[in-house]
C-alpha positions in Angstrom: 53.6 81.0 145.7 53.5 80.0 142.1 53.5 83.7 141.1 56.7 84.4 143.1 58.4 81.3 141.7 57.6 82.4 138.1 59.0 85.9 138.8 62.2 84.4 140.3 62.6 82.1 137.3 62.1 84.9 134.9 64.6 87.1 136.7 67.1 84.3 136.7 66.8 83.8 133.0 67.2 87.6 132.4 70.3 87.7 134.5 71.8 84.7 132.7 71.1 86.3 129.3 72.7 89.6 130.4 75.7 87.7 131.8 76.0 85.7 128.5 75.9 88.9 126.5 78.6 90.5 128.6 80.9 87.5 128.4 80.5 87.3 124.6 81.2 91.1 124.3 84.3 90.8 126.6 85.7 87.9 124.6 85.2 89.7 121.3 86.8 92.9 122.4 89.6 91.0 124.1 90.5 89.1 120.9 90.2 92.2 118.6 92.2 94.6 120.8 95.2 92.3 121.7 97.9 92.4 119.1 99.7 89.2 118.2 103.4 89.4 117.9 104.5 88.9 114.4 107.8 87.7 113.1 109.7 90.3 111.1 109.6 89.7 107.4 113.0 89.4 105.8 113.4 90.6 102.2 116.3 89.6 100.2 117.7 92.0 97.6 119.6 90.5 94.6 123.2 91.3 94.9 124.0 90.8 91.2 121.9 92.3 88.5 121.7 90.6 85.1 121.3 93.9 83.2 122.5 96.9 85.2 122.1 99.4 82.3 118.9 100.3 80.5 119.2 99.9 76.8 118.1 102.8 74.7 115.9 102.1 71.7 117.1 103.3 68.4 113.6 104.2 67.2 112.1 107.6 67.8 108.8 106.4 69.4 109.8 107.2 73.0 110.9 110.7 72.0 107.6 111.2 70.2 105.6 110.1 73.2 107.6 112.4 75.5 107.0 115.3 73.2 103.3 114.6 73.1 103.2 114.3 76.8 105.2 117.6 77.2 102.7 119.4 74.9 99.7 118.0 76.8 101.2 119.1 80.1 102.0 122.6 78.7 98.4 123.0 77.3 96.9 121.9 80.7 99.1 124.4 82.5 98.0 127.2 80.1 94.4 126.3 80.6 94.9 126.3 84.4 96.6 129.7 84.3 93.8 131.1 82.1 91.2 130.0 84.7 93.2 131.7 87.5 93.6 135.0 85.7 91.0 137.6 86.8 88.7 138.7 84.0 88.5 142.5 83.8 84.9 143.2 82.8 83.7 146.7 82.6 87.0 148.4 83.1 87.3 149.7 79.5 88.2 153.3 79.1 86.1 154.7 76.3 85.3 158.4 75.8 82.0 159.7 74.5 
């Protein structure tokens, strides 16, 4: 009798543990999968700009930077093209 009571008690505890795990799992997935409605975010754009035109500098530093950047891009492009060109090895036409 005590043996059967022990088994029933153990089975009840196991069932309660399984039920608790299922409830927690269901609650976690329920809260992560439901999307909450969000209010739309309104952004305001300024209607009047304080300085609509970009002032150009009188110094030549911007032109120098652009020229350096243009040269670097051109060199990188040349290196890339040199890598892509097939190398013709062993196709020389020599007569003996």
